[in-house]
N, C-alpha and C positions, 0 to 999 in steps of 0.2 A: 504493500499500500503505500502510495506517497501524498505528501502534504505540498502546498505551495507557499513559502516564505520569502521575506525581503530581506531579513540580517539575523545575525544570532550575536547579541551583547555579552561578553563576558565579564566577569567582575563588576555586577551591577549590584547596586546598593540603594536603590531608591524603589523595587519592583517587588516588594517583600520581605519578610525578614532575613537578616545577613546578608551574606554574599550570594550574590543568584547568576546564574544565566537565563538572559531574557531571550525568547523564541519569538521573533516577530511574524506573525500570520499574515499573508497577502491577502486583500479584501477587506472591504468594509460596505456596510449598508447604510451607512449615516454620513454625513457630510458637515461636520462642524466646523464652525467658521477658521476657530482657531487652531485646528489641529496641528500638529507638528511634525506629523508624517503624512502629508500629502501623498507620498508615492505608495503608501501602503493601501489607498482607497481603491485603484482598478484590481478587479482578482485578478487578470493576466500582466504577462510583462509590462513593465513602463520605462519610457526611455526618458533621461533625465541628463540635463548638462552637466558636466562639470570640468573643472581647470585642474590641470596637473602640473606641478611646478619639476622640472627639469632641471638642476643648475641654474642657468640665470634665464632661462626659457620656460614660458607657460605654452601648455598646450591645451584647448579647450574641445570636447569630444562629448558625444552621449554614451552613457551606460547604459545598459540593460539592469531594472531592478525586478528583481523577483527569480526566483529558482526553485524547482522542485526537488525535496529530498524521501527517502524512503524511512519508514519508522526507525529502520536499524541504522540506518546513517544519522538521524538525528538523536537518536539515545548516543551513540558511542561518541558524538561531538559532545552533549551535555555531562557526560561519566567522565568527561576529563578531570575536571575541577573538583572531584568529590572530596578530596581533605578541604577545600578551601569549605564546601558546604557543611561538612562534619565539623570544623573549627569553630564556624560562625554562624552554627543554627541557619544555615542558608539552604538552598535547593535550586529548582528549575521553575522560571515565570513563562507561562504561554500568554504573551501580548498580539497585538496588531497596528494595525487591521484589528479583527475581529475575528478571535479564534473560534467562537460557535458557528462562524460561517462551514468550516470543514470540520464538523461534529465528529464524524467518523475519525478522521485522520487523530483528532485530538484526544479521543477517548482510546485508543491503541496506545500514544505516546502517553498518558496517563498510566495506562495498565504497565506498560513497561517501566517507567520510571517506580512505578511503585515494586516491582520484581527486583527494582536494583535498591531498594529502599532509600529513596529521593523525596525529599519534601517538594510538593505541586503547587504550583499557585496558577489560580487563572486571571486576567486582568480583562474584564468584559463591560461592555457597554448594557448587553443585556438585551438589544432589541431583535432578538432573531428566535424565530420559534423553531425548536427542533425534537423529536421522538428521544434524543440522546440524552435529555439534561438530566435525567436521573441517576443513570449510568454515570455521566461524567461528577455530578455531584457528590458521588459515591467514592471515585476514586481521587478527586483531588482533595488536599487539606486544607485548602484556602481559597476564597474569592475576594478579589478587589472588583467591587461593584460599583461603575459609575451612575452618578445621579447628576447630572448636569442643568437640568429644570424640571418642575413637574407642572409648570405652566401650561397647557396646550400650545397657546400661540405663540410663546416663547419659543418652546420645543420646536415648532413647527419651522418659524423662521430661522433659527440660528442651529439646529440639528438635524432635522431631518422627519422622516416618520417613524412611528412605532414607539410611542411615548404608554400606549395602553400595553403593548409587550413588554416595555422594560418593567413595567409596575408588578404586572402578571409574574412574570420571571422572578423577580426579587421575592415576591412573597413564597412562590414554590422554592426557590434556593434556599431560602432564610429555614426552610422547615427540614430538609433533605441533607444540605451541605453540614460540613463540620464546622466552619468557620467563615465569618464573612464581615469583610471591614467596608463601610461604604467610603467611596471617594468622590469629593465634589471639587471639580473643577472652577476654580473661582474667576469668573471671566465681567471685566466690565461691561455694562450696558447690558447684562443678560442676567446674572444672578447674584447682583453684590446687594440688593434691597434688603431689608428684613422682613420684608413681605415673601420674598424668595426662599429664604431660609425658614420660615413658618411651615412655607407648603411642604417642604422637604420633612420638616420635625414632624407637622401633623401626620404624613404618610407613613413615618417610621413608628410613630407611637402605636400602630395598628401591627407591628412587627416585633414585638419584645426580644426576641433572641438576638437583634441587633441592638450593640452598644457602642461602637468605636466606629468614629469618623475621621477621615484623613482630608485635610484642605490641601488643595494643589492650586497656589496663586499661579495666575495667567505669566506666560511668558513668551517672548518671541524668538527662541530659538530656531525654529522652523522656517520663519517668514522668507528668507533667501529662496527655500526649496520651490517655492510658487513660480519664482521668476524663472527657475532654471527649468521647471515643467510646461511652462508656457502657459501659466495661469495668474490669475488677479489675488492677491491676499487680502480677504475680504475687511480683514482687522483694519486695515490702512496702518496709521502710523500710531495706533494705540501702544500707549508704554508699558511695559510689564510691571508686575506686582511684585511687590515684598513681603515678607512675613508680617510686616508691621502693618501691611495695607489689610490686612484681614483678621485683625484682633478682633474687631465687632461680632464677625460671624463665628470666628471661634468661641467667644463668650456667650453667644446665643446658644450655641450648641450646648456648650458645658450647663446654661443654667437649666436647659432640659434633661441634663442626666447625662449625658454621651459623654464618653471620654474624646475627648480631639487628640490626633496623633500629629 
């Protein structure tokens, strides 16, 4: 069995506990305006311009983003850093793109990682219907579940379609999965008002198993990729945020009884 990915990042420290290897799946059914991996969105190969410097000369050209791997090939790669996982409490994170779009491949990778006694994490936006969700929940050790906005108008305008799927999947994952952490990307003009946070808190109040939230301040790290892909970066010149910019949102979650990571 083969899956389609666009990158494997070793020594990752922001995609779950400890030192991790993050596998980025190709393909996403959402179109978040602030996406820092726009090359991940198309399911197939993508051409992206890059500039290579050799000595004093720069060479511009296009490279192909995206390639296939078998489960055996992927597991062989992620097990190379087993010693770092064991010493740090880390493991393997499956991200994207959207890993649930390749649910069969994802489930097989999770099963093989479990055989290797590797901690596994899934970073998902949850906007995908799949009949493999129960199996994936049982095999994964941790879900990092994105909640970008629960306002239907804002979700449609800034993210895309599938808000009701996001909500129903989260309710299901919280019942079946071992551990879930909510991730909220904090985006200017999208979800920084108190009412936006209140909508998320009110929804999570009906899912008592979830008690931890991680805030991800907006950054511009992927803005240049849009030009290299021939696209327009829809966030324009919106400046990035720092941790102090999300202090109010952090306080609102804490007042509601959530641990904010």
